[in-house]
C-alpha positions as CSV (number, residue, x, y, z in Angstrom):
1,X,-6.0,-8.2,-13.4
2,X,-4.5,-4.7,-13.8
3,X,-1.8,-4.0,-11.3
4,X,0.9,-1.4,-11.1
5,X,4.6,-2.0,-10.6
6,X,4.8,-5.7,-10.4
7,X,8.4,-5.5,-9.2
8,X,6.9,-4.4,-5.9
9,X,6.7,-7.6,-3.7
10,X,3.3,-6.5,-2.4
11,X,1.8,-6.3,-5.9
12,X,3.3,-9.6,-6.9
13,X,1.9,-11.2,-3.7
14,X,-1.6,-10.0,-4.5
15,X,-1.4,-11.2,-8.1
16,X,-0.2,-14.7,-7.0
17,X,-2.9,-15.0,-4.4
18,X,-5.7,-14.0,-6.8
19,X,-4.4,-16.1,-9.7
20,X,-4.2,-19.3,-7.5
21,X,-7.7,-18.9,-6.2
22,X,-9.2,-18.1,-9.7
23,X,-7.3,-21.0,-11.2
24,X,-8.7,-23.4,-8.6
25,X,-12.2,-22.2,-9.5
26,X,-11.6,-22.8,-13.2
27,X,-10.7,-19.4,-14.4
28,X,-7.7,-18.0,-16.2
29,X,-6.2,-14.7,-15.1
30,X,-4.6,-12.3,-17.5
31,X,-2.2,-10.0,-15.8
32,X,-1.2,-6.5,-17.0
33,X,1.2,-4.1,-15.4
34,X,-0.1,-0.5,-15.6
35,X,3.0,1.1,-14.1
36,X,0.6,3.5,-12.3
37,X,-0.2,5.3,-15.6
38,X,-3.8,6.2,-16.4
39,X,-3.2,5.9,-20.2
40,X,-1.8,2.4,-19.9
41,X,-4.6,1.4,-17.5
42,X,-7.2,2.6,-20.1
43,X,-5.4,0.8,-22.9
44,X,-5.5,-2.5,-21.0
45,X,-9.1,-2.1,-20.0
46,X,-10.2,-1.5,-23.6
47,X,-8.1,-4.4,-24.8
48,X,-9.6,-6.8,-22.2
49,X,-13.1,-5.6,-23.0
50,X,-12.6,-6.5,-26.6
51,X,-11.7,-10.0,-25.4
52,X,-15.0,-10.2,-23.5
53,X,-13.4,-11.1,-20.2
54,X,-15.8,-12.1,-17.4
55,X,-14.5,-9.5,-14.9
56,X,-11.8,-7.1,-13.9
57,X,-9.6,-7.0,-10.8
58,X,-8.0,-3.6,-10.6
59,X,-5.2,-3.3,-8.1
60,X,-4.3,0.2,-6.8
61,X,-6.4,1.9,-9.5
62,X,-5.8,5.4,-10.7
63,X,-8.5,7.7,-12.1
64,X,-8.9,7.3,-15.9
65,X,-11.6,7.7,-18.5
66,X,-12.0,4.0,-19.5
67,X,-12.2,3.0,-15.8
68,X,-14.9,5.6,-15.1
69,X,-16.8,4.4,-18.2
70,X,-16.4,0.7,-17.2
71,X,-17.7,1.4,-13.7
72,X,-20.6,3.4,-15.1
73,X,-21.6,0.6,-17.4
74,X,-21.8,-1.7,-14.4
75,X,-18.9,-4.0,-15.6
76,X,-18.0,-6.5,-12.8
77,X,-14.9,-4.8,-11.2
78,X,-13.3,-5.5,-7.9
79,X,-11.0,-2.8,-6.6
80,X,-8.0,-4.0,-4.5
81,X,-5.7,-2.0,-2.3
82,X,-7.1,1.4,-3.4
83,X,-10.8,2.1,-3.7
84,X,-12.5,3.2,-6.9
85,X,-11.1,6.7,-7.5
86,X,-14.7,7.8,-8.5
87,X,-16.3,6.3,-5.4
88,X,-18.4,3.2,-4.9
89,X,-17.6,-0.3,-6.2
90,X,-16.6,-3.6,-4.7
91,X,-13.4,-3.4,-2.7
92,X,-10.9,-5.7,-1.0
93,X,-8.1,-4.2,1.2
94,X,-7.3,-3.2,4.8
95,X,-8.0,-0.3,7.1
96,X,-5.0,1.8,6.2
97,X,-5.8,4.6,8.7
98,X,-5.9,2.0,11.5
99,X,-2.6,0.6,10.2
100,X,-1.0,4.0,10.6
101,X,-2.5,4.5,14.0
102,X,-1.1,1.1,15.1
103,X,2.3,2.2,14.1
104,X,2.0,5.3,16.2
105,X,0.8,3.4,19.2
106,X,3.8,1.0,18.9
107,X,6.4,3.8,18.8
108,X,4.7,5.6,21.6
109,X,4.7,2.5,23.7
110,X,8.5,2.3,23.2
111,X,8.8,5.6,25.0
112,X,9.6,7.5,21.8
113,X,8.4,11.2,21.6
114,X,10.3,12.4,18.5
115,X,8.4,11.3,15.4
116,X,8.6,11.7,11.6
117,X,7.0,10.3,8.5
118,X,8.0,10.2,4.9
119,X,5.9,9.5,1.8
120,X,5.8,9.7,-2.0
121,X,4.9,13.1,-3.6
122,X,2.6,11.2,-6.0
123,X,1.3,9.2,-3.1
124,X,-1.9,7.3,-3.5
125,X,-4.9,7.3,-1.2
126,X,-3.3,4.3,0.5
127,X,-0.1,6.2,1.5
128,X,-2.1,9.2,2.5
129,X,-4.4,7.2,4.7
130,X,-1.5,5.5,6.4
131,X,0.3,8.8,7.0
132,X,-2.9,10.5,8.2
133,X,-3.8,7.7,10.5
134,X,-0.3,7.9,12.0
135,X,-0.4,11.7,12.5
136,X,-3.9,11.8,13.8
137,X,-3.2,9.1,16.4
138,X,-0.2,11.0,17.6
139,X,-2.2,14.1,18.0
140,X,-4.7,12.2,20.1
141,X,-1.7,11.1,22.3
142,X,-0.8,14.7,22.7
143,X,1.8,15.3,20.1
144,X,1.2,18.6,18.1
145,X,1.0,18.1,14.4
146,X,3.7,20.7,13.8
147,X,6.1,18.6,15.9
148,X,5.8,15.6,13.6
149,X,8.4,16.1,10.9
150,X,7.4,15.2,7.4
151,X,9.2,14.8,4.1
152,X,8.3,13.6,0.6
153,X,10.0,12.8,-2.6
154,X,8.9,12.2,-6.2
155,X,9.0,8.9,-8.0
156,X,7.2,5.6,-8.4
157,X,10.0,3.3,-7.1
158,X,9.5,3.2,-3.4
159,X,13.1,2.3,-2.5
160,X,14.3,5.4,-4.3
161,X,11.5,7.5,-2.8
162,X,12.4,6.3,0.7
163,X,16.1,7.2,0.2
164,X,15.3,10.6,-1.3
165,X,12.6,11.5,1.3
166,X,14.8,10.5,4.2
167,X,17.6,12.7,2.8
168,X,15.2,15.7,2.8
169,X,14.0,14.8,6.3
170,X,17.4,14.8,7.9
171,X,19.0,17.5,5.8
172,X,20.7,19.6,8.5
173,X,18.6,18.0,11.2
174,X,19.0,15.0,13.5
175,X,17.5,11.7,12.7
176,X,14.1,11.1,14.3
177,X,13.7,8.5,17.1
178,X,10.6,7.0,15.5
179,X,9.8,7.0,11.7
180,X,6.9,5.7,9.7
181,X,7.4,4.6,6.1
182,X,4.2,3.8,4.3
183,X,5.7,0.7,2.7
184,X,8.5,-1.7,3.5
185,X,10.3,-0.7,0.3
186,X,10.5,2.9,1.5
187,X,11.9,1.6,4.7
188,X,14.7,-0.2,2.8
189,X,15.6,3.1,1.0
190,X,15.7,4.9,4.4
191,X,17.9,2.1,5.8
192,X,20.4,2.5,3.0
193,X,20.7,6.2,3.8
194,X,21.1,5.5,7.5
195,X,24.0,3.1,6.7
196,X,25.7,5.8,4.6
197,X,25.3,8.3,7.5
198,X,26.5,6.0,10.1
199,X,23.1,5.8,11.9
200,X,22.5,2.6,13.7
201,X,19.0,1.1,13.1
202,X,17.1,0.4,15.3
203,X,19.2,1.7,18.2
204,X,19.2,5.3,17.1
205,X,16.0,5.3,15.0
206,X,13.1,2.9,15.1
207,X,11.4,2.4,11.7
208,X,8.0,1.0,11.1
209,X,7.0,-0.1,7.6
210,X,3.8,-1.5,6.0
211,X,3.4,-4.8,4.1
212,X,5.7,-7.1,6.1
213,X,6.8,-8.7,2.9
214,X,8.6,-12.0,3.0
215,X,12.0,-10.4,2.4
216,X,12.0,-8.9,5.8
217,X,12.8,-12.1,7.6
218,X,15.9,-12.4,5.4
219,X,17.2,-8.8,4.9
220,X,15.4,-6.6,7.4
221,X,15.4,-8.1,10.9
222,X,15.5,-4.5,12.1
223,X,12.1,-3.6,10.6
224,X,8.8,-3.6,12.5
225,X,6.1,-3.8,9.9
226,X,2.3,-3.9,9.6
227,X,1.6,-7.4,8.1
228,X,-1.1,-7.3,5.4
229,X,-2.5,-10.8,4.7
230,X,-2.0,-10.7,0.9
231,X,-2.3,-14.5,0.7
232,X,-5.9,-14.2,1.8
233,X,-6.8,-11.6,-0.8
234,X,-7.5,-14.1,-3.5
235,X,-10.5,-15.8,-1.8
236,X,-12.1,-12.4,-1.0
237,X,-11.6,-11.2,-4.6
238,X,-13.3,-14.3,-6.0
239,X,-16.2,-13.9,-3.5
240,X,-16.7,-10.3,-4.7
241,X,-16.6,-11.3,-8.4
242,X,-19.1,-14.1,-7.9
243,X,-21.4,-11.7,-6.1
244,X,-21.2,-9.3,-8.9
245,X,-21.8,-12.0,-11.5
246,X,-25.1,-13.0,-9.7
247,X,-26.3,-9.4,-9.6
248,X,-25.6,-8.5,-6.0
249,X,-24.8,-5.0,-4.9
250,X,-21.2,-3.7,-4.4
251,X,-19.6,-4.4,-1.0
252,X,-16.3,-3.9,0.8
253,X,-14.2,-6.5,2.6
254,X,-11.5,-5.3,5.0
255,X,-9.0,-7.9,6.0
256,X,-7.3,-7.7,9.4
257,X,-3.8,-6.5,9.6
258,X,-1.2,-7.3,12.4
259,X,1.8,-5.4,13.6
260,X,4.9,-7.6,13.5
261,X,7.4,-6.3,16.0
262,X,11.1,-6.9,15.3
């Protein structure tokens, strides 16, 4: 398994789920942290190929030469979280656009009409899809796109990105009444800024995150979040690998997500 930023609870949860299922099936999983860098992803792919591994699980893949070559050879690869950057391939994940739309529906149902969204400047297709789903759904509900405030910030650490993007969002402007953060970690960063600014969450600003990681019950009782069933990813990944090993065609499996309201 190649996965970026294993200090992210979502990435760690996926790794734990897949390793448990593979272990029960008699396989040993080698875990490598790519840190979201194409060069490191390629280095690990080449090293694993030299070890004649049986298959690859690539979490949140980035486009890279060795990955493109591996897919072109027909190596057994299951993409998780993000689809193959070059298109095609077996995939396990969720409908990220629908997740963003569900966040919009929730905030709209709360009577909120002042919306904003923040995201990483180096955002992946996952973040982009969640943001686009949110904005597109609000447009359907009658909110002009230009009325939905947006801000971004660079970086790979989502808590820091959330803090910096929220700073840009509210620089000289009031806090929005409803805010989407494409990950729970970004929501944590935003919350830190809110505390510093004396903004009461959720009374003055309702935040919706994505992941619903286990920390929320302990440190973020204010955070409504889209629950992604990472614990179920392992079984689906193994199914995909076994299908590839028997020569079946690539396929996709989208797991259901649920909005957890707090």
